[in-house]
Backbone as numpy.savetxt, mean C-alpha at the origin, in Angstrom:
# Nx Ny Nz CAx CAy CAz Cx Cy Cz
-39.02 18.01 -6.59 -38.11 16.90 -6.86 -37.09 16.83 -5.72
-36.98 15.66 -5.04 -36.09 15.59 -3.89 -34.63 15.39 -4.30
-33.74 15.56 -3.30 -32.30 15.53 -3.58 -31.85 14.17 -4.09
-32.40 13.08 -3.55 -31.99 11.74 -3.98 -32.32 11.51 -5.44
-33.50 11.99 -5.86 -33.89 11.80 -7.25 -32.99 12.60 -8.18
-32.69 13.84 -7.78 -31.78 14.68 -8.58 -30.44 13.99 -8.72
-29.94 13.47 -7.61 -28.64 12.81 -7.62 -28.64 11.58 -8.53
-29.70 10.77 -8.45 -29.80 9.57 -9.28 -29.84 9.93 -10.76
-30.61 10.98 -11.10 -30.68 11.41 -12.49 -29.32 11.91 -12.98
-28.60 12.64 -12.13 -27.29 13.16 -12.52 -26.32 12.02 -12.77
-26.33 11.03 -11.88 -25.43 9.88 -12.05 -25.76 9.12 -13.33
-27.05 9.01 -13.63 -27.46 8.30 -14.84 -26.94 9.02 -16.08
-27.05 10.35 -16.08 -26.56 11.13 -17.21 -25.06 10.95 -17.37
-24.33 10.99 -16.24 -22.88 10.88 -16.30 -22.42 9.50 -16.74
-23.14 8.48 -16.30 -22.74 7.11 -16.64 -23.19 6.71 -18.03
-24.23 7.35 -18.51 -24.70 7.00 -19.85 -26.01 6.22 -19.76
-26.74 6.12 -20.85 -28.02 5.41 -20.87 -27.84 3.94 -20.56
-28.79 3.42 -19.81 -28.80 1.99 -19.51 -27.94 1.61 -18.32
-27.21 2.57 -17.73 -26.38 2.29 -16.56 -26.88 3.14 -15.41
-27.40 2.49 -14.39 -27.98 3.21 -13.26 -27.34 2.71 -11.98
-26.85 3.62 -11.16 -26.32 3.25 -9.85 -27.43 3.32 -8.82
-27.27 2.53 -7.76 -28.21 2.62 -6.65 -28.08 3.98 -5.99
-29.10 4.38 -5.19 -29.05 5.68 -4.54 -27.83 5.78 -3.64
-27.38 4.66 -3.07 -26.14 4.61 -2.32 -25.24 3.59 -3.01
-24.34 4.04 -3.87 -23.52 3.11 -4.65 -22.76 2.15 -3.74
-22.68 0.91 -4.15 -21.97 -0.10 -3.38 -20.47 0.08 -3.55
-19.67 -0.51 -2.64 -18.21 -0.45 -2.81 -17.77 -1.02 -4.15
-18.46 -2.06 -4.63 -18.09 -2.65 -5.92 -18.33 -1.66 -7.06
-19.43 -0.92 -7.00 -19.71 0.07 -8.05 -18.68 1.19 -8.02
-18.32 1.63 -6.83 -17.31 2.68 -6.71 -15.96 2.19 -7.21
-15.63 0.94 -6.88 -14.35 0.39 -7.32 -14.32 0.25 -8.84
-15.46 -0.10 -9.43 -15.52 -0.21 -10.90 -15.26 1.16 -11.53
-15.86 2.20 -10.97 -15.62 3.54 -11.48 -14.16 3.94 -11.32
-13.58 3.58 -10.16 -12.17 3.91 -9.93 -11.28 3.25 -10.98
-11.54 1.98 -11.27 -10.72 1.28 -12.25 -10.88 1.89 -13.64
-12.11 2.28 -13.98 -12.33 2.91 -15.29 -11.61 4.25 -15.37
-11.67 5.02 -14.29 -11.04 6.34 -14.28 -9.52 6.23 -14.20
-9.05 5.16 -13.58 -7.61 4.99 -13.37 -6.95 4.35 -14.59
-7.16 3.06 -14.76 -6.50 2.34 -15.85 -7.00 2.79 -17.21
-8.31 3.04 -17.31 -8.88 3.41 -18.60 -8.83 4.89 -18.90
-8.41 5.69 -17.90 -8.37 7.15 -18.07 -9.73 7.67 -18.58
-10.79 7.11 -17.99 -12.14 7.46 -18.41 -12.57 8.71 -17.63
-12.60 9.85 -18.32 -12.94 11.10 -17.65 -14.39 11.13 -17.18
-15.26 10.41 -17.88 -16.65 10.38 -17.44 -16.77 9.63 -16.12
-16.03 8.54 -15.99 -16.03 7.80 -14.73 -15.44 8.66 -13.61
-14.39 9.43 -13.93 -13.80 10.32 -12.94 -14.81 11.38 -12.49
-15.56 11.91 -13.44 -16.57 12.91 -13.11 -17.66 12.31 -12.22
-18.02 11.05 -12.50 -19.03 10.39 -11.69 -18.53 10.16 -10.28
-17.27 9.73 -10.16 -16.68 9.57 -8.82 -16.72 10.89 -8.06
-16.39 11.97 -8.75 -16.40 13.29 -8.12 -17.80 13.65 -7.64
-18.80 13.34 -8.45 -20.18 13.64 -8.07 -20.58 12.87 -6.81
-20.23 11.59 -6.78 -20.57 10.78 -5.60 -19.80 11.27 -4.38
-18.53 11.62 -4.60 -17.71 12.09 -3.48 -18.32 13.34 -2.86
-18.88 14.20 -3.68 -19.45 15.45 -3.17 -20.71 15.22 -2.35
-21.27 14.02 -2.40 -22.42 13.71 -1.55 -21.98 13.29 -0.15
-20.65 13.16 0.05 -20.15 12.77 1.36 -19.79 11.31 1.49
-19.82 10.56 0.39 -19.50 9.14 0.41 -17.99 8.97 0.60
-17.59 8.40 1.75 -16.17 8.30 2.09 -15.41 7.40 1.12
-16.02 6.31 0.69 -15.33 5.40 -0.23 -15.08 6.08 -1.57
-16.04 6.86 -2.03 -15.85 7.58 -3.29 -14.80 8.67 -3.13
-14.79 9.32 -1.98 -13.79 10.36 -1.74 -12.38 9.77 -1.77
-12.22 8.62 -1.11 -10.91 7.98 -1.11 -10.53 7.48 -2.51
-11.50 6.88 -3.22 -11.23 6.38 -4.57 -10.86 7.53 -5.50
-11.50 8.66 -5.34 -11.18 9.82 -6.17 -9.76 10.30 -5.86
-9.42 10.32 -4.57 -8.06 10.71 -4.20 -7.02 9.77 -4.78
-7.29 8.46 -4.72 -6.36 7.47 -5.28 -6.16 7.69 -6.77
-7.26 7.92 -7.48 -7.18 8.09 -8.92 -6.41 9.34 -9.31
-6.69 10.45 -8.64 -6.00 11.69 -8.96 -4.50 11.60 -8.67
-4.13 10.88 -7.61 -2.71 10.73 -7.29 -1.97 9.90 -8.33
-2.67 8.99 -8.99 -2.01 8.11 -9.95 -1.98 8.69 -11.36
-2.61 9.82 -11.57 -2.55 10.43 -12.89 -1.10 10.83 -13.20
-0.57 10.45 -14.34 0.87 10.61 -14.60 1.38 12.03 -14.63
0.52 12.99 -14.93 1.01 14.36 -15.04 1.17 15.03 -13.69
0.70 14.35 -12.61 0.87 14.91 -11.29 -0.09 16.03 -10.96
-0.92 16.42 -11.92 -1.88 17.48 -11.65 -2.97 16.95 -10.71
-3.44 17.83 -9.87 -4.53 17.45 -8.97 -4.07 16.76 -7.71
-2.74 16.76 -7.43 -2.25 16.07 -6.24 -2.82 16.70 -4.98
-2.86 17.99 -4.92 -3.40 18.66 -3.73 -4.89 18.37 -3.59
-5.60 18.35 -4.72 -7.02 18.01 -4.67 -7.19 16.57 -4.19
-6.31 15.68 -4.65 -6.37 14.29 -4.24 -6.22 14.16 -2.73
-5.26 14.88 -2.16 -5.05 14.83 -0.72 -6.26 15.38 0.04
-6.87 16.40 -0.53 -8.04 16.98 0.13 -9.19 15.98 0.19
-9.41 15.26 -0.92 -10.47 14.25 -0.92 -10.13 13.13 0.05
-8.86 12.73 0.09 -8.46 11.68 1.03 -8.67 12.14 2.47
-8.40 13.41 2.75 -8.63 13.93 4.11 -10.10 13.88 4.48
-10.98 14.20 3.52 -12.42 14.12 3.79 -12.81 12.69 4.18
-12.27 11.72 3.43 -12.58 10.32 3.73 -11.99 9.91 5.08
-10.76 10.33 5.34 -10.12 9.98 6.61 -10.87 10.56 7.79
-11.44 11.75 7.60 -12.20 12.38 8.68 -13.43 11.57 9.05
-13.88 10.72 8.11 -15.02 9.84 8.37 -14.57 8.46 8.86
-13.27 8.33 9.15 -12.77 7.07 9.69 -12.31 6.06 8.66
-12.14 6.48 7.40 -11.71 5.56 6.36 -10.21 5.29 6.51
-9.88 4.08 6.97 -8.48 3.73 7.23 -7.65 3.73 5.96
-8.22 3.25 4.86 -7.46 3.22 3.61 -7.09 4.63 3.17
-7.93 5.60 3.46 -7.61 6.99 3.13 -6.44 7.48 3.99
-6.42 7.07 5.26 -5.30 7.44 6.13 -4.00 6.86 5.60
-4.04 5.59 5.16 -2.85 4.97 4.58 -2.42 5.69 3.30
-3.40 6.07 2.49 -3.09 6.79 1.25 -2.36 8.09 1.56
-2.85 8.81 2.56 -2.21 10.07 2.93 -0.81 9.83 3.48
-0.67 8.79 4.31 0.64 8.49 4.85 1.65 8.17 3.76
1.25 7.33 2.80 2.16 6.96 1.72 2.48 8.14 0.81
1.49 9.00 0.59 1.73 10.17 -0.26 2.81 11.05 0.34
2.76 11.26 1.66 3.75 12.12 2.31 5.08 11.40 2.52
5.05 10.09 2.72 6.30 9.35 2.94 7.13 9.24 1.67
6.47 8.97 0.54 7.18 8.71 -0.71 7.16 9.88 -1.68
6.41 10.93 -1.35 6.33 12.07 -2.25 5.62 11.73 -3.54
4.48 11.06 -3.45 3.75 10.64 -4.65 3.32 11.84 -5.48
3.32 11.64 -6.79 2.88 12.67 -7.76 3.62 13.99 -7.57
4.91 13.89 -7.22 5.72 15.10 -7.13 5.54 15.88 -5.84
4.79 15.37 -4.89 4.63 16.07 -3.63 5.95 16.10 -2.87
6.16 17.15 -2.12 7.33 17.21 -1.25 7.17 16.17 -0.14
8.20 15.38 0.08 8.12 14.36 1.12 8.05 15.02 2.50
7.22 14.47 3.37 7.08 15.01 4.71 6.87 13.84 5.67
7.98 13.21 6.14 7.86 12.03 7.00 7.08 12.27 8.29
7.13 13.50 8.81 6.39 13.78 10.04 4.88 13.66 9.80
4.41 14.22 8.67 2.99 14.07 8.34 2.66 12.62 8.04
3.58 11.92 7.37 3.35 10.50 7.09 3.18 9.72 8.38
4.08 9.95 9.34 3.99 9.27 10.63 2.64 9.53 11.29
2.21 10.79 11.27 0.95 11.14 11.92 -0.23 10.38 11.32
-0.25 10.25 10.00 -1.36 9.54 9.36 -1.30 8.04 9.63
-0.10 7.45 9.61 -0.01 6.02 9.90 -0.38 5.73 11.36
-0.04 6.64 12.25 -0.44 6.45 13.65 -1.95 6.55 13.80
-2.58 7.43 13.04 -4.05 7.53 13.09 -4.72 6.27 12.56
-4.03 5.56 11.70 -4.60 4.34 11.10 -4.52 3.14 12.04
-4.07 3.36 13.28 -4.08 2.33 14.33 -3.13 1.18 14.02
-1.80 1.43 14.11 -0.83 0.38 13.78 -0.86 -0.82 14.71
-1.51 -0.69 15.86 -1.65 -1.84 16.74 -2.64 -2.86 16.23
-3.46 -2.45 15.26 -4.45 -3.35 14.67 -4.30 -3.45 13.16
-3.73 -2.42 12.55 -3.64 -2.37 11.10 -2.23 -2.73 10.66
-2.02 -3.89 10.03 -0.66 -4.31 9.68 0.00 -3.42 8.63
-0.79 -2.84 7.71 -0.18 -1.95 6.72 0.41 -0.72 7.40
-0.36 -0.13 8.32 0.14 1.04 9.05 1.39 0.67 9.85
1.38 -0.52 10.45 2.54 -0.96 11.23 3.77 -1.10 10.34
3.59 -1.66 9.15 4.73 -1.84 8.23 5.37 -0.50 7.88
4.53 0.48 7.51 5.09 1.77 7.10 5.70 2.52 8.28
5.12 2.38 9.47 5.74 2.98 10.63 7.09 2.32 10.92
7.18 1.01 10.65 8.46 0.33 10.79 9.51 0.93 9.88
9.13 1.23 8.63 10.08 1.86 7.71 10.53 3.22 8.23
9.59 3.99 8.78 9.93 5.32 9.29 10.85 5.20 10.50
10.53 4.28 11.42 11.38 4.11 12.60 12.77 3.62 12.21
12.86 2.73 11.25 14.15 2.21 10.81 14.98 3.29 10.13
14.33 4.07 9.28 15.06 5.09 8.52 15.36 6.35 9.29
14.61 6.60 10.39 14.83 7.81 11.16 14.63 9.07 10.35
13.56 9.10 9.54 13.34 10.22 8.64 13.04 11.54 9.36
12.19 11.48 10.38 11.76 12.71 11.04 12.26 12.81 12.48
12.94 11.80 12.96 13.51 11.78 14.30 14.56 10.67 14.33
15.38 10.56 15.36 16.41 9.51 15.38 15.81 8.12 15.19
16.51 7.29 14.42 16.04 5.94 14.14 15.91 5.14 15.44
14.91 4.26 15.46 14.69 3.39 16.63 14.49 1.98 16.09
15.56 1.20 16.04 15.51 -0.13 15.45 14.61 -1.08 16.25
14.55 -0.91 17.55 13.71 -1.79 18.37 12.23 -1.57 18.03
11.83 -0.31 17.92 10.44 -0.02 17.53 10.17 -0.51 16.12
11.15 -0.33 15.23 10.98 -0.78 13.85 10.72 -2.28 13.82
11.50 -3.05 14.56 11.32 -4.51 14.58 9.95 -4.87 15.14
9.51 -4.17 16.16 8.19 -4.46 16.74 7.09 -4.25 15.70
7.19 -3.17 14.94 6.19 -2.92 13.90 6.28 -3.97 12.79
7.50 -4.27 12.36 7.66 -5.27 11.31 7.14 -6.64 11.77
7.39 -7.00 13.00 6.95 -8.30 13.50 5.43 -8.42 13.49
4.77 -7.36 13.96 3.29 -7.41 13.95 2.77 -7.52 12.53
3.30 -6.69 11.62 2.84 -6.72 10.22 3.15 -8.07 9.58
4.32 -8.62 9.87 4.70 -9.92 9.31 3.77 -11.02 9.81
3.44 -10.97 11.08 2.55 -11.99 11.64 1.15 -11.90 11.04
0.82 -10.75 10.47 -0.49 -10.58 9.83 -0.41 -10.81 8.32
0.74 -11.30 7.83 0.81 -11.70 6.43 1.37 -10.70 5.46
2.00 -9.61 5.92 2.59 -8.62 5.02 3.97 -9.10 4.60
4.12 -9.52 3.34 5.37 -10.11 2.88 6.54 -9.15 3.01
6.32 -7.88 2.70 7.41 -6.89 2.78 7.92 -6.77 4.22
7.01 -6.87 5.18 7.43 -6.82 6.58 8.21 -8.08 6.96
7.83 -9.22 6.39 8.58 -10.46 6.64 10.02 -10.30 6.18
10.20 -9.71 5.01 11.55 -9.50 4.48 12.34 -8.57 5.40
11.73 -7.47 5.82 12.42 -6.52 6.68 12.76 -7.16 8.03
11.86 -7.99 8.54 12.13 -8.68 9.80 13.27 -9.67 9.62
13.30 -10.35 8.47 14.41 -11.23 8.17 15.74 -10.50 8.16
15.76 -9.31 7.55 16.98 -8.51 7.54 17.43 -8.15 8.95
16.46 -7.78 9.80 16.79 -7.41 11.17 17.39 -8.59 11.93
16.80 -9.77 11.74 17.32 -10.96 12.41 18.70 -11.35 11.88
18.93 -11.10 10.59 20.22 -11.43 9.99 21.32 -10.49 10.48
20.99 -9.20 10.64 22.00 -8.20 10.99 22.09 -7.94 12.49
21.05 -8.34 13.23 21.03 -8.06 14.66 20.66 -6.63 14.98
19.94 -5.95 14.08 19.50 -4.57 14.33 18.13 -4.58 15.00
18.07 -4.15 16.23 16.81 -4.08 16.96 16.37 -5.40 17.55
17.14 -6.46 17.33 16.80 -7.79 17.83 18.08 -8.61 17.83
18.14 -9.64 18.67 19.33 -10.49 18.67 19.50 -11.15 17.30
20.74 -11.19 16.84 21.01 -11.83 15.55 20.66 -13.31 15.61
19.94 -13.77 14.59 19.50 -15.16 14.57 19.35 -15.57 13.10
20.40 -16.14 12.51 20.34 -16.49 11.09 19.21 -17.45 10.75
18.92 -18.39 11.63 17.84 -19.33 11.34 16.48 -18.63 11.31
16.27 -17.73 12.26 15.02 -16.97 12.26 14.93 -16.08 11.03
16.06 -15.49 10.64 16.08 -14.66 9.42 15.67 -15.49 8.22
16.23 -16.70 8.11 15.92 -17.54 6.95 14.45 -17.95 6.96
13.91 -18.21 8.14 12.48 -18.57 8.21 11.62 -17.45 7.67
11.96 -16.19 8.00 11.15 -15.08 7.51 11.36 -14.85 6.02
12.59 -15.07 5.54 12.82 -14.95 4.10 11.99 -16.00 3.35
11.96 -17.21 3.88 11.20 -18.27 3.22 9.71 -17.95 3.20
9.20 -17.41 4.29 7.78 -17.05 4.34 7.47 -15.93 3.35
8.35 -14.94 3.28 8.14 -13.84 2.34 8.25 -14.34 0.90
9.20 -15.22 0.64 9.37 -15.76 -0.71 8.15 -16.55 -1.15
7.53 -17.25 -0.21 6.31 -18.02 -0.54 5.18 -17.10 -0.97
5.28 -15.81 -0.60 4.28 -14.82 -1.01 4.79 -13.97 -2.18
5.83 -14.49 -2.87 6.37 -13.85 -4.08 7.01 -12.50 -3.84
7.62 -12.31 -2.67 8.36 -11.08 -2.45 9.71 -11.20 -3.16
9.99 -10.36 -4.15 11.20 -10.53 -4.96 12.49 -10.36 -4.17
12.51 -9.48 -3.17 13.73 -9.27 -2.40 14.06 -10.50 -1.57
13.04 -11.14 -1.01 13.26 -12.35 -0.22 13.72 -13.49 -1.12
13.12 -13.59 -2.31 13.54 -14.64 -3.24 15.00 -14.42 -3.65
15.37 -13.16 -3.87 16.76 -12.85 -4.22 17.70 -13.26 -3.10
17.28 -13.04 -1.86 18.11 -13.43 -0.72 18.32 -14.95 -0.70
17.27 -15.70 -1.02 17.40 -17.16 -1.07 18.31 -17.58 -2.23
18.22 -16.87 -3.35 19.10 -17.19 -4.48 20.56 -17.03 -4.08
20.87 -15.94 -3.36 22.24 -15.72 -2.91 22.66 -16.82 -1.93
21.73 -17.21 -1.03 22.06 -18.24 -0.04 22.38 -19.57 -0.71
21.59 -19.94 -1.72 21.87 -21.19 -2.42 23.17 -21.10 -3.22
23.45 -19.92 -3.77 24.64 -19.76 -4.59 25.91 -19.90 -3.77
25.91 -19.32 -2.57 27.13 -19.35 -1.75 27.18 -20.57 -0.82
25.97 -21.09 -0.45 25.92 -22.18 0.51 26.26 -21.68 1.90
25.52 -22.14 2.91 25.83 -21.77 4.29 25.32 -22.88 5.20
25.28 -22.62 6.48 24.87 -23.66 7.43 23.38 -23.96 7.35
22.63 -23.10 6.69 21.17 -23.26 6.66 20.68 -23.84 5.35
21.29 -23.44 4.25 20.91 -23.96 2.94 22.14 -24.50 2.24
22.06 -25.71 1.68 23.22 -26.27 0.99 23.50 -25.52 -0.30
24.79 -25.49 -0.68 25.13 -24.85 -1.95 24.50 -25.63 -3.09
23.78 -24.91 -3.98 23.10 -25.57 -5.09 22.96 -24.58 -6.23
23.71 -24.80 -7.29 23.58 -23.94 -8.47 22.20 -24.06 -9.09
21.62 -25.27 -9.03 20.29 -25.49 -9.60 19.25 -24.67 -8.84
19.28 -24.75 -7.51 18.30 -24.00 -6.73 18.53 -22.50 -6.86
19.79 -22.10 -6.96 20.07 -20.67 -7.15 19.49 -20.19 -8.47
19.62 -21.01 -9.53 19.05 -20.64 -10.84 17.53 -20.61 -10.77
16.94 -21.57 -10.05 15.47 -21.58 -9.88 15.00 -20.31 -9.18
15.73 -19.92 -8.14 15.37 -18.71 -7.40 15.51 -17.47 -8.28
16.55 -17.46 -9.12 16.74 -16.31 -10.01 15.57 -16.17 -10.98
15.10 -17.32 -11.48 13.93 -17.27 -12.39 12.69 -16.82 -11.63
12.59 -17.24 -10.37 11.45 -16.82 -9.56 11.47 -15.31 -9.32
12.67 -14.76 -9.15 12.79 -13.31 -8.98 12.29 -12.59 -10.23
12.71 -13.07 -11.39 12.27 -12.45 -12.65 10.75 -12.49 -12.78
10.16 -13.63 -12.41 8.70 -13.76 -12.49 8.03 -12.78 -11.53
8.55 -12.68 -10.32 7.94 -11.77 -9.33 8.05 -10.32 -9.78
9.16 -9.96 -10.42 9.33 -8.59 -10.89 8.43 -8.29 -12.09
8.17 -9.30 -12.91 7.27 -9.10 -14.05 5.82 -9.02 -13.62
5.49 -9.59 -12.48 4.12 -9.59 -12.00 4.09 -9.01 -10.57
4.41 -7.73 -10.45 4.51 -7.14 -9.12 3.18 -7.09 -8.40
3.22 -7.27 -7.10 2.02 -7.14 -6.29 1.81 -5.68 -5.94
0.59 -5.37 -5.57 0.31 -4.03 -5.09 1.02 -3.81 -3.75
1.47 -2.59 -3.51 2.12 -2.29 -2.24 1.12 -2.45 -1.10
1.61 -2.75 0.10 0.69 -2.91 1.24 -0.21 -1.70 1.44
C-alpha cells in the first residue's frame, strides 16, 4: 500500500464517511477545515489540518498555525509558531506575516519581540507586499526595537495605502496632518482620511466626524454630517474588518 493511499484513507477516517479530500487538498478545502477548527472549535477538523500539515503542505501548516494562535486559552502558541515557520520556510508569505504579527502584538500571550517582528515583515518583501509594508511602518513610527524613523514610516505607509490598505491610508493621513516624516498638508491628509473612510476604516470616519463637528477650511461645519459620520463609526465598529 503506497503512502498516498495511506494518507487518503487517514484523511477519510478523520473527516468522516462520505467526505473525501483530494490527494493534494485544494486551498479551498484547507480553508474550510481552518474555519471549522477555528470558529466551530471542531477538534476533528484541527486533527485533519495537523495530518495534512505533517505531509509538508505549506498552506495547511500556516492554517494550523493561525488556528492554534486564535484558540482562547493560549495553549499551543509555540506549536503554532513552529508550524508557521515551516510554512514560511517554503516561501508562504502569509505565514511570514502571521509570525511578524505574533511577535509584534504578543498574540496568545507571547512575549512581544519587535526585532523578530521586523525580521519577519522584511522577509515578506515590503517592497511588493503592502501588508508587510504597513506593519513595518508601524514599527518604524513607534521605534519599538530601534530609534523611530518617521520618514521610513511614511514611505511604508504610502506604499501600503497606494495598494488599498485602509489602515495605512489613515496613518498616512495622520502624518500629513501632523507633518511627521512629510511636509504638513491638511488637504492631503483629508484626502487620505476620505479614502480610508470609504473603505470603512473607523478611525478615519471618526476623524471626519470631528472635522464636520468643528468645521475647518476643508469641510464645512455640519452637525448633520457629523451625526452621520458618528453612526458610520458605530457601524464600522460593529462589523470590523479583518486586520491587514
